[in-house]
N, C-alpha and C positions, 0 to 999 in steps of 0.2 A: 491300868495306871490312871491315877487321878492327879489333880494339880498340886495336891499338897504333899505327896511322898512318892518315891520311887525305889524299886529294889535293884541293886547292883550286885555283881558277882566279881569278886577280885581273884585272879589267878596268881598263884604263888610261883616262885622259881621251881618248886619240885612239882609242878603241875597239879596241885591241889586246888580247892576253892574254898571260899567262905563268904557267906552272905552278909550284906550290909543293908541297912535301912537309911534312907536319906530324907530329911524333912527340913522345915524351915529353921531348926536349930542347928543344922551341921550334920556331918556323917558321924554315926555312932558304931563302934564296933566292940567285940568282947575285951579287946586289948586296950581300949582308950580312944581319945579323940584325935581326928586326923584333920587336916586342912582340906578345902575344897580342892585344890590343885592336886595334893597327894592322891586323894580318893579318885579324882577323875583320870589321873594318869594311867591307871591300869583297869579301869572300870569296863563292864560290858552291860549295856543298857537293853531292856526288853523293848521290842519293836511292836507297835500295834498291829493287830491282824490285819491282813490285807496288804501290808507294806512290801512293795516289790524289791527285788535285789537290785542295787545300783550298778549299772554297767559301765565298764571303761574300755577304751580300745586296747589297753595293756592285756586284758583277758583274752582278747582275740589273738594278740601277738604270743602269748603263752601257750595257747592251745596249738598254734602252729608250731612253736618251737618243740613242744613235747612230741608231736608228730613226726618231725623231720630230724632231730639232732639228739644224740645220746646224752649230750651235757649241756645243761641249761643254766646260764648265769643270770641271776636276777639281781637287781640293784634299784635303789631309788627310794621310794616311800614304803620300806620294808618293816619298819617299826611302828606302823600306824596299826589302827583297829578296823575291821571290816564287817559290814553286815552280812548276813547269810540268808539265803532264800529257803523256802519250805522243803525242798528235796534234801538240801544239806542239813538243815535244821532237825530233820527227823532222824540224823544219825548221831545226835548228842546223847549223852546218858539222860536217864529219866530225871535225875535231879537237876538237870540244866535245861528242862524242856521250854521254860520261859525265857531264856537267854538268846539274844538274837545277834550279838556282836562277839567277834573272837579276834585274836592276835593274827598277824599275816601268816606266820608259819603254820598255825593250826588251820586257818582258812585253806591254806595250800594243801596240807595233808588231807583234809576233808574233800577237796575237789579232786585229788589223786585218786582217792578211794572211789569216788562217784564215777571216775572214768574208767573204773574195773581193774585197777592194779591189786594184785593178790596180797602184796605186803607193802605197807607204807610205814617208814621209820624216819625219825629225826635224829641227827647226830650234832653234837658239840662238844667242845674240849673246855672244862673237864666234866660237863653233864653227862657225857656218855650217849649210849643208844637207848631210844624210847620207840617203842612201837605204837601205832594208833590204838590197836585193840588186843587184848590178851590172846585171842586165837591165832593172831599172827606171830605171836612170840615163839610158839614151838617150831613153827615152820621156819622162821628165820634162824632159830638156834641150829636146827637140823641142816640147814643149808650152809652156814658158816662152818659147821663141823665137816662139810662134805657129805652130808647125809642124802636121803632120798627126795625126790621132787615132792611138791605139794599136791595133795590129792584133788584139790579144787580145779575144775576145768578153767582154762584161760578165757578172757572174754575177747570177742572180736574187736578189730581196731576202732578206736574212737566210739565205742558203744557203751554208754553208762550201764552200771548195775541196774538190772530192772526193777528189784525191790530192795529197800534199805534192810540192813541187818536189824535182828531183834533188838529191842532197848538194852543197851549196855549198862550194867552196874558200874557205878562210879570207879570201884576198886578194879575193874577191868578195862579202864580207859586210860590211855596214854601210859603204858606199863613200862617201867625201865628194865633191861637186861642186867643180869647179875655180872656178866662179862664186861669188863672195863678195858678198852683198847685205845691206844694213842691215834691220832689221825692217820698216821702212816700204817699202822697195823690194822686199822679198820678198813682202810682203802685196800690195803694188800689182800685182806681176807675176802673183800667183794670181788676184787679182780680174780682171785683164785677159785672162788667157790660158788659165787651168786650171779654176777651180772653176765657171764658168758651163757647162762642156760636159757633155752628158749621155752621150757616148759613151766617156768614161773616169772611172773612179771612183777619186779621189785622196783619201787620208787623211793630213793634215798634222798632226804633233805639235809644238806650240810648247813645248819644254822650258825651265824656269826663267823662266816669263813674267813673274813678278813683279820680275825683274832688270832688264828693259828696259821695262816698262809700269807706271808708278806709278799709285796709287789716284787717284780722281777728283779730290779736293781738293787734290791735290799734284802734278798733272800741269803740265808745261811745253808749250810750242807743239808740241814732236816728240812727246810722249806723246799730246797730243790728237789729231795728226794719225794716228798709228799706231791709236788707238782707233777713229777714224772709218773708216779703212781696214778695220779688221777687222770692223766692223759693215756696211759695204758688201760685203765679200767674202762674209760669212755669208749676206747677203740675195741675193746673185747666184747661190747654189746652187739648182738647179731642185728642186722638190718632189719629183719622181720621176726616177730615172735611166732609161736606155734599157731597154725590156722590163720596166719596172716596178721594176727593182732601186733599192736604196737608193743615192742620189748621193753626192757627195764630201762629206767632213766635215773640220771643223777642230777640234782639241783643244788647249786651253791648259791648262797645268799650273802651278798655283800652290801655295804651302807651306800657306797658311790662306786660308779664304773671305774674311775681312776685307780680303785684299790685292787681291780682284777689283774693278775699277772698276765703280761702279754701272751706268754706261751699257752694260756688257756683260752684266750680270747681272740684277738685278730689273727694270731699266728696259728690257731688251731681250727681246722675246717670242720671238725666234728662237733664244735660248740656254737651255741646262738645266745646272744646277749639280749635281755629283755628288761627294759626300764619300767619299773612299776611307778606310774605316775600318781600324783596327789589328786584328790577329789576335784573334778571339773565343776563348773558353775552349776551345771544341771544336777550334778549328784548332791552339791551342797544344798541347792533348793529343795531337792526331794527330802533331804535330811530334815530341813525347818518344816516341810509339810507334815512329816510322819512323827517328828519329836517335838512339836510346839508344846504339847501338855508338859514337858519336862522343864519348860522355863517358866519364870515367875511371870505374873501378869503386870507387875510394876504399878499396882494401883490403878489400872486402866481396864475397860472391858477386854476380855481375852479375844485375840484375833482368831478368826476362823481360817487358818492357812489352808486347810483341805480344799476349800473352794476359791480362796484368794491367790491365783496364779501370780499376779503382778507383784504382790508383796513377797511371796516365795522367791521370785527372780530378783528382786532388789535385795533380799537378805542373801541370796547365793552370790550376788555381785559384790556386795559390801564385805563379805567373809573371803575374799580373794587371798590365796596364800595360806589358808589355815587347812591343817589336816583334819581327818575325821576325830581324831583324839581331842584335838583342839576344840572342835565343836561340842563334843560332850563336857569338856571343861568349861565352855562358855554357859552350858545349861546349869552346872552346879554354881558357878560364879553368880549367874543370874539369880538364883534363889538366895544367896547370901547378900547380895547387893540390892535386891529387890528392883531390878531393872528388867523390862520386858523387850518384846520384839516390835515394838512400834517404831515408826520412822524417826521419832524424837529419842527414844531411849536405847534403841540398839546401838547407834554410834557411841553413845556413852559407854555401853557395856563393852564395845570393842576397844575402845581407849583404855578402859580399865584393864581389859585383859592383856593388851599389847604393852602398856606401859607400867602397870602395876600401880600402887597407891602413890600418886604424885600430885602435886597441885597444879592445875592447869594455868600455865603462865599466860595463856591467851586470854582466858577468863578473868585472870587476875590483873591484867593490864589496864592501867588508869586511861579511860577514854579522854580526859582533858589533855592529857600529855600527848596523845595521838593527834588531838585537833590542832596542837601547836608543833607538830612534827616539822614542818618546814623551818620554822625558827630554830628549833632544838638541833636539827642536823646541820643548818646553815652556820650555827655558832662554832661547830667543829671542823666543817669542811668548807673551805672558802673558795669562791670563784666557780662552783659547779652547780649553779642554780638549775640549769636545765636538767641535770640527772637527778637531782632532789626532787624536781616537779615530777619526775616519772616514777620515782621510787615510793613516794608517800601514797598515792592512790593504791598501789599494790599492797602495802601494809594495812591500809583501811579495809580492803577487801579480805585480807588474811584475817583480820581481827573479827570480822563479820562472818567468817566461814564461807565466802563467796568466790573462792580462788578459781574454781574451774566449772562452773554451772553449765557452760556450753558442753563439756565432755560428759559430766555426770552429775546428779543431784548430790550424791555423797561420794566426792572423789576421795582418793586415798593418796594423791599426789601431794608434794611438799607445798607448803602454804605460799610460797613464791619462789621464784627463780630469776636471777639476774646474770647477765654477763657484761661485766665492767672491763672496758678496753681503752687504752689511751697511753700517753707516754708515762715514763716512770716518775714517781714522787708528785703525783697531782692530786691525790686523795682517795684512790680506790680502796686500799686497805683501811684507811682511817673512816671512810664512810661505812664500811663494813662493820668496824668496831662501834661506831655511832649507832648503827641500826641495832645491833646486839644490846647496847644499853638502853636505847629507847624502847625496845619491844620487850626485854626480858629483865631489865633493871640491872644489868651487870655486864661489863666487857668480858667477864669469864664465860659468859654464854656463847663467845665466839669460839668455834673449833676450826682451828687454821691447820691446813696441810699444804705444805711447800711441794708442789708437783714435780719440781726439779729432782726430788729424790726418787721419784717412780718412773725414771726414763728408760728403765729396762723391763721387758715384759715380766721377767720373773720376780720383779719387786712388788707385783700386786699381791704377794703373799702377806706382805708386811701390811697392805691396806686392809684386805679382807680376811686374813689367816692363812696358814699354810694347809695344805690337804693333808688328810690322815697319813701318818707314817713319816711325815717330813718333821724336821726340827722346828720347834715353836708350834706345832699343830695345837697343843692344849692352851696356848695363850690367846687365841682369837687374833683378829685384825685390829689395828689402831683405829681405822674408821669405824668399824661395827662395834668395837668396844666403847668408844667415845659416845656414839649415839644411843647405845643402850643405857648408858650412865646419864646422859644429858639429851632425852629426845626433844626437849623444848630449847632450841639452839639455832644459832646462825652458822652454818657449815661453809667456810671459806676454803676454796680450791684455788690456790694461788699460782700463777703463771702455769695455767692449764695446758699452754701449747708445748711444755717441756715433757709432759707425760707420755709414756709410750701409748700408741694407738690402741692395743688390745686392752689396756687398763681403762682407757676412755670409754670403751664399750660398757663398762659396769654402770656408768652414768645413765644408760638407756633404761635400765631397770629403775634406778632411783628416781629419774624424772617422770617415768611413765607409771610406775606402780607404787612408788613411795616406800620401797622395801629393798632389802639386800641380805642375801644369806651368805654367812661366812663359811670357812672350810670345815667347821664342825657341825654344820647343818643349822646353826641357830640364826633365825630370822630377826633383823631389827627393822625399825619402821621409821621413815622420814616424813611422815604425814604432818607433824607438828613443827617441822623445822623450816628455814628458809635456806636455800641453796644460791651460793653466789660464786661465781667464777670470775678471776681477774686474768688479764693478759695484756702483753705489750705488743701483739701482732699489729703489723702495720707501722712501727715506729722505725724499723731497721730499713736501709735502703736495699733496693733489689741487687742481687748478685750481679756483678759485672759479667757481660757476655764475652766470650772469647772470640778473639779476631782470628781470621784464617792465617794471617802471617805474623802477628805479633803477640799473641796471647791476649791479655786483658785489653779491652777496648775502651777508649774514653767514651763518656756518657754523651750521646748527641744532644744537640738543642732541643729543648722541649720535653726530654725524658726527666724522670726523678733524679735528684742528684745522687752522686756515687758514694758519698761518705755520711756518717751518722750525723755530724754537726750540720752539714748542709741539708740533709734530710729533715732535721728537727726544725731548722730555720725556714725550710720551704712549707712544711706543715703548719708551723706556728702563724703563718701569714694568712692561712685559709680562713674563710668565715666559718662559722659553727656548722652551717648546713653542708659546706664542702667537706669539712673535716669528718662530719658523721658519715657522709657517702664513702669517703676514703676509707675509714676504719671498718665500716661493715662490710665493704667490698673485700677488704684483706681477711677479715675473719671468714667470710662465706668462701673465699679462695682456699683458705687453709683446710677447711673441713671437707670441702667437695673436692678440690683437686690434689692438695698435698696430702692430706691424711686419707682421703677416700671414705670418709663417713658422714655423708650429708644427713643421715639420719639423726645424728647427735645434734646438729644445728637445727633440724626440725623440731626436735623435742624441747630445745631451748627457746626457739621462736625468735625471729630476727628483730622483731619489735622490742625484744628484751635485751637486745645488744646496746648498752648505754655508753656513749661516747664521753670521755672526760676531755675538757679543754686544756690547752697548754696554759700555764700560768704566766700570762703576759701583762694582765691589767695591773697598773701601778697600785690601786687601792686593795686589790687582793693580795698581792706581794706583801704590803705593809701590814695587813692584818695577820697574815700567816707569821710574818716576823715577830710582830708583838705577841701573838699567841705562844709561839715556841719559846721566846724569852720569858715570858710570864710562867710557862710551865717549868722552865729550867730553874727560875727563882723559888718557886713554890718547893720544888723537890730540894733545893739547897737548904732552905729554912727548916725542912722537916729532918734533915739529916745532920747539918752542922749550923752553929751559930753564926752565919756569914750571908751576905747578900751580893748582889751585882747590880751594876747600872751600865746600860749600853747608850751611848751617845747617838744623836741623830746621824752624825757623820759615819759611825760604825754600822748603823743599820742601813745607810745607804750603800756601804761597801757590801754587806751581805745580798742586797738586791741586785747590785750589778756585778758581782763575781762571777767569773766564766764557770766555776765549779758549782754554782749556786742554781737559781731558778732554770736558767737556759738549758742546762745539761740534765740536772737530776731532780728539779722540781723542789718541793718542799723538803723532801728527803736531803737534798744537797745543801739546804740552808742548815738543817739540823747538824750535818756533818761539819759544816763550817763553824758552827757555835761549839761543838765539842773540840774541833781543832784549836780555834783562836782563843776560846774562852776557858772552857773547862780544863784543858790541859795546863794552862798557865796557874789558873786558881787552884788546882789539885797540888801542883807543885809547890806554891806557896803556902798553902794550908799545911802541907806535910813537913816542909823545911822550918817554917816559922809560924807554928800554931798560936802562939801567945800574940804575935803582931796582928794576925788576921781575925782572931775570934772576936765576934761582936761589930765587926766593920763590914764596909761596902767596898768591893773591887769596881772601880771605874775602868770601862773599856772604851778607848777613842781610836780613831784614825785620823791622822793629821794630813788631811787634804781638803781642798775647797770642795764643797758639795758639787759644784758644776764640772769639776775635773775627774771625780772619781769614776764615772762611767766611761770615760775617754781615754784613760791612761792605763798602763800595765800595772797590776797590783804590786805593791812595794810593801813587803812585810816590816821593813824597818820602820815604817810610818805608824805601826801599831803603838800604842801607848797604854800602860797599865799602872794603876795608882789605888792604893789602898786608902779610903778617907772615911771619916766618922759619919754615921747615919745623920 
């Protein structure tokens, strides 16, 4: 194979094949043009001579399962493609002599034949029964009809066939039987006539088993009958075949383990479950070593990966999470996009593969706007200069692609991760919105998830999608769908402490690997996003300790106060260093002691726990009040021809009201404006629109400025007046 073209083989659903030619112009076939991804999805690519079979631990586990148990349950990466070594390659039809990758079920059938099984057949509904080679067809037909034994002598246990069969013509390869049987009828025939025999070793592969056998609690009568027949069939297989050979075996292929009925798995001692894992880093590195010529050079000198072990290892590391099929898709995409395997171009190729054709928001970001980031964020978030000072350097590192150089040169982790903690209403959510607008140019780039909605373990299905067979399986998860649509975003997990602990485990993979797989097996990537957690941990007073005699015990001197108001007042008096120490200790205690998940805290990093001040400074309060009033005026003018004016006395009331800053922060001020201003303005505008239109509502509080903070609020002192502008 040269650098300009490659030959692919596409396998049809009917087990046929057709040759394709791939060149710089795309994929051409007798029936028209296909996209690179469509062609790569079902392709088998030639392997250069000398390429070794990529080994994996699951193959050893599979060999052990075939030796010990009559029923083998396979799940995991069962829809990928697999390379084959020379002994198995020699068993392909002559027309396929230069093809070196096959689908999993075909790899499995060839491996079973190599281990010496007399008959290897594949079954699915409605595809029916297919035998690997035509000579097996007559033998299986006779057995199913209760006929004589096969004339071929059985092989000894675990002894591969000494010599491969003669080259099989394509028409004698993967031959369907004329007999069509339902899953239950076919299993019943195996039970009655095939599997109990010692003189013939038959390996039966049930493909797509989860499509015609439901999980235990969702089975109807037909499913229960099939499940019972499978158990009986497995139990009918002799412990040893003739001359001590391994007897017949049944293999059921499922997408994921949770689809396997319990009565066939954990509750059935004659079965063994084997997880088929994705390619490991070493296998992916070997792929790039042997298939480098399938990639475009990208206008640079072609890399000699056959001798460059370090570059192969780097490519294997960067492609973490990709299946073998994905790697071949990368090769096709590389030719179309003219991107190679160099350290500079390969990350671009991966981004193009993972996120599709999208504008890179990080590359588009105006550097001048980032240089003024402190001022931009401070205009929206008042009184939190220390937090902003910590956030801006992380954003600069994210822009330059320097987020995690200590861990990896090409990290796939999110561009940044923050844990905002502090009292309510001090700007945690507002700063998240400001970061989204600063980096991505729009607040809509903020994806917000209220974690109080995920307080139960089963609610993780809403976040990442329900498993197959459950309601909503085909809809995906709220988080995974959102990231797939907007990979360049700020992802806000609000009030993280309210989520169930098992759901929080999902963040380990997000923070470590920058990816997450939903219930449908679709992987989304967080490597271009910023992750923000917010929390009020540490603001609530500790629970009262019971007394031996009288129940609740009064708070002893020197201990934290026993109610929320006293706790807020006590914390508000702390200097910022003491406040930071308090909240970080509270967060650490929550993850380590309360939740028992210290590893989540380790992924976030204690230095990334950013503590927000209480809004006690008078100038910060004044700026927040002016900002919220101006926002309200702007919205009013956009919707109705009216305006509003708040006097200095009314602003002083907003600053001193007990339901404002002291208890609820800036959010409390917004609530007071809605209550005292918008309610009255909306009522007047609705009841007397002609009197209000084009005028200004003046809001005042008739009390001396010095008395407002020291006396109880009196609503009767509020004054409203419509005046001309």
